[in-house]
N, C-alpha and C positions, 0 to 999 in steps of 0.2 A: 852412132846409136844403132844398135840393131833391132829388127822387127821384134824379136824375142824379149829384149829389154823393155821396149815400149809397152808391149802386152803384159808383161810382169808388173811393170809400174802402174799401168792402168789398173790391173787386178788388184793391186795393193790398195790403191786410191778408193776403188768402189767397196772394197772389204772394210775400209775404214769408215766410210760413210754409212755402210749398213750397220756396222756395230755401234757407231754412234746415234744411230736412229732407233735402234732396238729398245732402249729403255721407254722412250716416250710411246712408242708403237705398242709395247707390251702392256703399259699401263692403260692406254686408251682401249685396248682390246679387252682387258680385264674389266675395266669400268663399264664398257658397253654391254659386255655380257651380263653382268650383275644388274645393270638397270632394265635390261630386256627380260631378264626373269622377274624382277618386281613388276615391271609393266605386264608381262603376261600373267602374273599371279593376281593383280588388282584389275586387269582389263582396262587400264588406262592406254590409250593409243595416241600420245601426243609426241610429235616429232622434236619438239623443242626440249622435252624432257630428256632425251638421250643425248642431244648435242651439248647442252650446257655442262652437264657434269664431266663428259669427255674432255671438253676443251679446257676447263679449270684443272682437271686431274693431270692432263698432259702439260700444262704450264707449271704446275707444282713438281712434276717429274723432272722437267726441264731445269728448274731451280736446284732441285737436289743433285741432278747429275752434272750440272755445269762445271764443277771443278775437275771432275774426271774427264769430261769432254774436252775441256780445254788443255788438260795434261796431254791428252792423246794427240790432239791437233798440233801442239807445240812439239811434241816429240817427232811426229811426221814431218813438219816443216823444218825443224832442227836437222834432221836426218837428209832431208832433201837438199838443204842448202850447204851442209859440209860434204855431200858427195857429189856436187856439181862439177869439179874437176874430173871425177871418174866417169861421169855421165857424158862429157864432151868427147872423150876419147873414142 
């Protein structure tokens, strides 16, 4: 296993982790901005008001994206296991 291969494999794993986290982070960002605008308009400055909607929306986004996430993880793992003989050389 060459250093270039190890770096490429690590890069691929990090890219997969980032693309899998993107739906939940994007939904959390959007909900956070919407709640912040509502708080600014109504002048309500309560910290739990921003926390609860973000957590709930990110959980819903996780449930919606779970089939896609599992498919991506299974594809990556399947490719990893089928190419183990090539990696050993």
